[in-house]
C-alpha positions as CSV (number, residue, x, y, z in Angstrom):
1,M,35.6,-160.6,184.2
2,I,34.0,-163.8,183.0
3,E,36.6,-166.5,182.5
4,T,34.9,-169.7,183.5
5,V,31.4,-170.5,182.2
6,G,29.0,-173.4,182.9
7,V,26.2,-174.2,180.5
8,V,23.3,-176.4,181.7
9,G,21.2,-177.9,178.9
10,L,22.8,-178.5,175.6
11,G,19.9,-178.2,173.2
12,L,19.7,-175.7,170.3
13,I,20.3,-172.6,172.4
14,G,22.5,-174.0,175.1
15,G,24.5,-176.0,172.6
16,S,24.9,-173.0,170.4
17,V,26.0,-170.8,173.3
18,A,28.6,-173.5,174.3
19,K,29.9,-173.8,170.7
20,A,30.1,-170.0,170.3
21,I,32.0,-169.7,173.6
22,R,34.4,-172.4,172.5
23,T,34.8,-170.8,169.0
24,Y,35.0,-167.1,169.9
25,T,36.4,-166.8,173.4
26,G,39.1,-168.2,175.6
27,C,36.8,-169.1,178.5
28,A,37.1,-172.4,180.3
29,L,33.8,-174.1,179.5
30,Y,31.9,-176.8,181.4
31,G,28.5,-178.2,180.6
32,Y,25.8,-180.6,181.6
33,D,22.9,-182.3,179.8
34,A,20.5,-184.9,181.1
35,D,21.0,-186.8,177.9
36,G,24.3,-188.7,178.5
37,A,24.8,-189.2,174.8
38,V,24.6,-185.5,174.1
39,L,27.0,-184.7,177.0
40,S,29.5,-187.3,175.8
41,R,29.4,-185.9,172.3
42,A,30.0,-182.3,173.5
43,V,33.0,-183.5,175.5
44,E,34.4,-185.7,172.7
45,E,34.0,-182.9,170.1
46,G,36.0,-180.6,172.3
47,T,33.1,-178.1,172.8
48,L,33.4,-178.6,176.6
49,S,36.5,-178.5,178.8
50,G,34.7,-181.0,181.0
51,V,31.4,-182.0,182.6
52,L,29.7,-179.5,184.9
53,T,28.9,-181.1,188.3
54,P,26.9,-179.4,191.1
55,E,30.2,-179.1,193.0
56,G,31.8,-177.5,190.0
57,L,29.3,-174.6,189.9
58,K,31.3,-172.7,192.4
59,A,34.2,-172.4,189.9
60,C,32.0,-170.7,187.4
61,D,31.9,-166.9,187.0
62,L,28.7,-167.4,184.9
63,V,26.3,-170.2,184.7
64,V,23.9,-170.2,181.7
65,V,20.8,-172.3,182.4
66,A,19.3,-173.3,179.0
67,L,16.4,-175.4,180.2
68,Y,12.6,-175.0,180.0
69,P,11.3,-172.4,182.4
70,E,9.9,-174.8,185.1
71,A,13.1,-176.9,184.9
72,T,15.2,-173.7,185.2
73,V,13.5,-172.7,188.5
74,D,13.9,-176.2,189.8
75,Y,17.6,-176.4,188.9
76,V,18.6,-173.0,190.2
77,T,16.6,-173.5,193.5
78,R,18.0,-177.0,194.0
79,N,21.6,-175.9,193.5
80,R,21.2,-172.5,195.2
81,E,24.1,-173.2,197.7
82,Q,26.4,-174.4,195.0
83,F,26.7,-171.2,192.9
84,R,29.6,-169.0,193.7
85,R,28.8,-166.1,195.9
86,G,28.8,-162.9,193.8
87,G,28.7,-165.1,190.7
88,L,26.3,-164.7,187.7
89,V,23.5,-167.0,186.8
90,M,21.2,-166.4,183.8
91,D,18.6,-168.3,181.9
92,T,17.7,-168.3,178.2
93,G,14.0,-169.1,178.3
94,G,11.2,-167.5,176.3
95,V,9.1,-166.3,179.3
96,K,10.5,-164.3,182.2
97,S,8.0,-163.6,185.0
98,V,7.5,-167.2,186.0
99,V,11.3,-167.6,186.2
100,C,12.5,-164.3,187.5
101,T,9.9,-163.8,190.2
102,P,10.6,-167.0,192.2
103,L,14.4,-166.8,191.7
104,E,14.8,-163.2,192.9
105,A,14.6,-164.3,196.6
106,V,16.6,-167.5,196.0
107,A,19.5,-165.5,194.5
108,R,19.5,-162.8,197.1
109,E,19.4,-165.2,200.0
110,S,22.1,-167.4,198.5
111,G,24.4,-164.5,197.5
112,F,24.6,-164.9,193.7
113,H,23.2,-162.7,191.0
114,F,20.4,-164.1,188.8
115,I,19.5,-162.3,185.5
116,G,16.8,-163.3,183.1
117,G,17.9,-163.6,179.6
118,H,16.4,-164.4,176.2
119,P,18.5,-164.8,173.1
120,M,16.3,-163.7,170.2
121,A,17.6,-166.4,167.8
122,G,16.6,-169.8,166.7
123,I,15.8,-172.1,163.8
124,E,13.0,-174.6,163.2
125,R,15.1,-177.5,164.3
126,S,16.1,-178.4,167.9
127,G,18.7,-180.3,169.8
128,Y,22.5,-180.2,170.1
129,A,23.0,-181.8,166.7
130,N,21.5,-178.7,165.1
131,A,23.4,-176.2,167.3
132,F,26.0,-174.1,165.7
133,P,28.2,-171.2,166.9
134,E,27.0,-168.6,164.3
135,L,23.3,-168.9,165.4
136,F,23.5,-165.5,167.3
137,R,25.2,-163.5,164.5
138,G,23.6,-160.0,164.8
139,A,20.8,-161.2,167.2
140,S,19.3,-159.3,170.0
141,L,19.8,-160.3,173.6
142,I,17.1,-159.4,176.1
143,L,18.1,-159.1,179.7
144,T,15.7,-158.6,182.6
145,P,17.8,-157.6,185.6
146,Y,16.2,-156.7,188.9
147,D,16.2,-153.2,190.2
148,H,18.9,-154.1,192.7
149,T,21.1,-155.9,190.1
150,P,24.6,-154.2,189.9
151,E,25.2,-152.6,186.5
152,T,28.5,-154.5,186.3
153,C,26.6,-157.8,186.1
154,V,24.8,-156.7,182.9
155,S,27.9,-155.2,181.4
156,E,29.9,-158.4,182.0
157,I,27.3,-160.6,180.4
158,W,26.9,-158.2,177.5
159,S,30.7,-158.1,177.0
160,L,30.8,-161.8,176.7
161,F,27.7,-162.2,174.5
162,Q,28.9,-159.6,172.1
163,K,31.9,-161.9,171.4
164,L,29.3,-164.7,170.6
165,G,27.9,-162.5,167.8
166,F,25.0,-160.7,169.4
167,G,24.4,-157.3,167.9
168,H,21.9,-155.6,170.2
169,L,21.2,-155.5,173.9
170,Q,17.6,-154.9,175.1
171,I,16.9,-154.3,178.8
172,A,13.3,-154.9,180.0
173,T,11.4,-155.9,183.0
174,P,10.1,-159.5,183.1
175,A,6.5,-158.2,182.6
176,Q,7.5,-156.0,179.7
177,H,9.3,-158.9,178.1
178,D,6.4,-161.3,178.4
179,H,3.9,-158.7,177.1
180,I,5.9,-157.9,174.0
181,I,7.1,-161.5,173.3
182,A,3.5,-162.7,173.3
183,Y,3.1,-160.6,170.1
184,T,6.5,-160.8,168.4
185,S,7.1,-164.5,168.9
186,Q,4.4,-166.6,170.5
187,L,1.5,-165.3,168.4
188,A,3.6,-165.9,165.3
189,H,3.9,-169.6,166.3
190,V,0.2,-169.9,167.1
191,V,-0.7,-168.4,163.7
192,S,1.7,-170.6,161.9
193,C,0.3,-173.7,163.6
194,A,-3.3,-172.6,162.9
195,Y,-2.5,-171.9,159.3
196,V,-1.2,-175.3,158.6
197,G,-4.3,-176.8,160.3
198,S,-6.3,-175.9,157.2
199,P,-7.4,-178.9,155.1
200,S,-5.9,-177.0,152.1
201,A,-2.4,-177.2,153.5
202,P,-1.3,-180.5,152.0
203,G,-2.2,-179.4,148.5
204,F,0.1,-176.3,148.3
205,Q,2.8,-177.9,146.1
206,G,3.2,-175.9,142.9
207,F,0.9,-173.1,144.2
208,S,3.4,-171.2,146.4
209,A,5.9,-168.6,145.5
210,G,7.3,-168.5,149.1
211,S,4.5,-167.0,151.1
212,F,3.4,-170.4,152.3
213,Q,6.9,-171.3,153.5
214,D,7.2,-167.9,155.2
215,M,3.9,-168.5,157.1
216,T,4.5,-172.0,158.0
217,R,8.3,-172.1,158.9
218,V,7.8,-171.9,162.7
219,A,5.1,-174.5,162.8
220,R,7.9,-176.9,162.7
221,L,8.4,-176.5,166.4
222,N,9.2,-178.3,169.7
223,E,5.7,-178.9,171.0
224,D,6.8,-179.7,174.5
225,M,8.7,-176.4,174.9
226,W,6.1,-174.3,173.2
227,T,3.2,-175.8,175.2
228,E,5.0,-174.7,178.4
229,L,5.8,-171.2,177.0
230,F,2.2,-170.6,175.8
231,L,0.6,-171.7,179.1
232,E,3.1,-169.8,181.3
233,N,2.3,-166.6,179.4
234,R,-1.3,-167.3,178.7
235,E,-2.9,-164.0,179.7
236,A,-0.7,-161.9,177.4
237,L,-0.9,-164.4,174.6
238,V,-4.7,-164.9,174.7
239,R,-5.1,-161.1,174.5
240,E,-3.0,-161.0,171.3
241,I,-4.9,-164.0,169.9
242,D,-8.2,-162.2,170.6
243,T,-7.0,-159.1,168.9
244,L,-5.9,-161.1,165.8
245,V,-9.3,-162.9,165.7
246,E,-11.0,-159.4,165.7
247,E,-8.7,-158.3,162.8
248,L,-9.4,-161.5,160.8
249,A,-13.1,-161.2,161.4
250,A,-13.0,-157.6,160.1
251,F,-11.3,-158.8,156.9
252,A,-13.8,-161.6,156.5
253,Y,-16.7,-159.3,156.9
254,T,-15.4,-156.8,154.4
255,I,-14.4,-159.3,151.8
256,R,-17.8,-161.1,152.2
257,R,-19.6,-157.8,151.5
258,G,-17.4,-157.0,148.6
259,D,-16.6,-153.6,149.9
260,R,-13.7,-152.6,147.7
261,D,-13.0,-149.2,149.3
262,I,-12.9,-150.4,152.8
263,L,-10.8,-153.5,151.9
264,R,-8.3,-151.3,150.1
265,A,-8.1,-149.0,153.1
266,M,-7.4,-151.9,155.4
267,L,-4.7,-153.2,153.2
268,H,-3.1,-149.7,152.8
269,R,-3.1,-149.4,156.6
270,A,-1.3,-152.7,157.0
271,R,1.3,-151.8,154.4
272,T,2.1,-148.4,156.0
273,I,2.3,-150.0,159.5
274,K,4.8,-152.6,158.1
275,E,6.8,-149.9,156.4
276,T,7.0,-147.9,159.6
277,I,8.1,-151.0,161.6
278,D,10.8,-151.8,159.0
279,Q,12.1,-148.2,159.2
280,D,12.2,-148.3,163.0
281,G,13.9,-151.7,163.0
């Protein structure tokens, strides 16, 4: 049973995890953030029971590392001897292979259980100031346990995260996660950024019924984090971008030719795919 939790990194995700744990569970909660002002605010607001020190990691049943992927690998490796033997450590990053692969050996050799995690939730603003406990209401939690990970580790994490508002658990391998997330999340951010790159973007006022906002919402992103995520999943992401470019080229060719029947067929195909996706979801 998870009774004591540590959260490392109090940005939007880590801060929201911490606030949700404080709001919806009775767990003792300790946290750390490199920004001293953020850490002090979290303590003063009562979100944290106290500051999480390297020595304090041994007291935690679960440590949630909410840092960028490279920083996650560095933190877990550097503190490998501090985690409680048999304890749980999970990350929250948007790519899994570059995190889970190097940390598999670290966790096994040091006697703790590491599980890759990805909360499928977020808003277009970042930082602890924008974190809130209801962020995960109905969200999906992706976990990428190793083949040797005890099932009880997954069930304990899921039992806790259900209390935080998550509505669906998805199990995947790190490779499966990175392949699918390149399409469902990373490509959407690339498209949004490319879309607002048009010289027409500044003149949209008064000419949008919502489509522009829908397409551009995620362009308001954390460029440091997304640069790392894109590059660490570059092969899968570039494949999706290339596929999209081919689809766009087909639309451009058909529209340029004025081929009404083919264009209508392409639009019909897109609509039926979307309807099928919505039904399956």
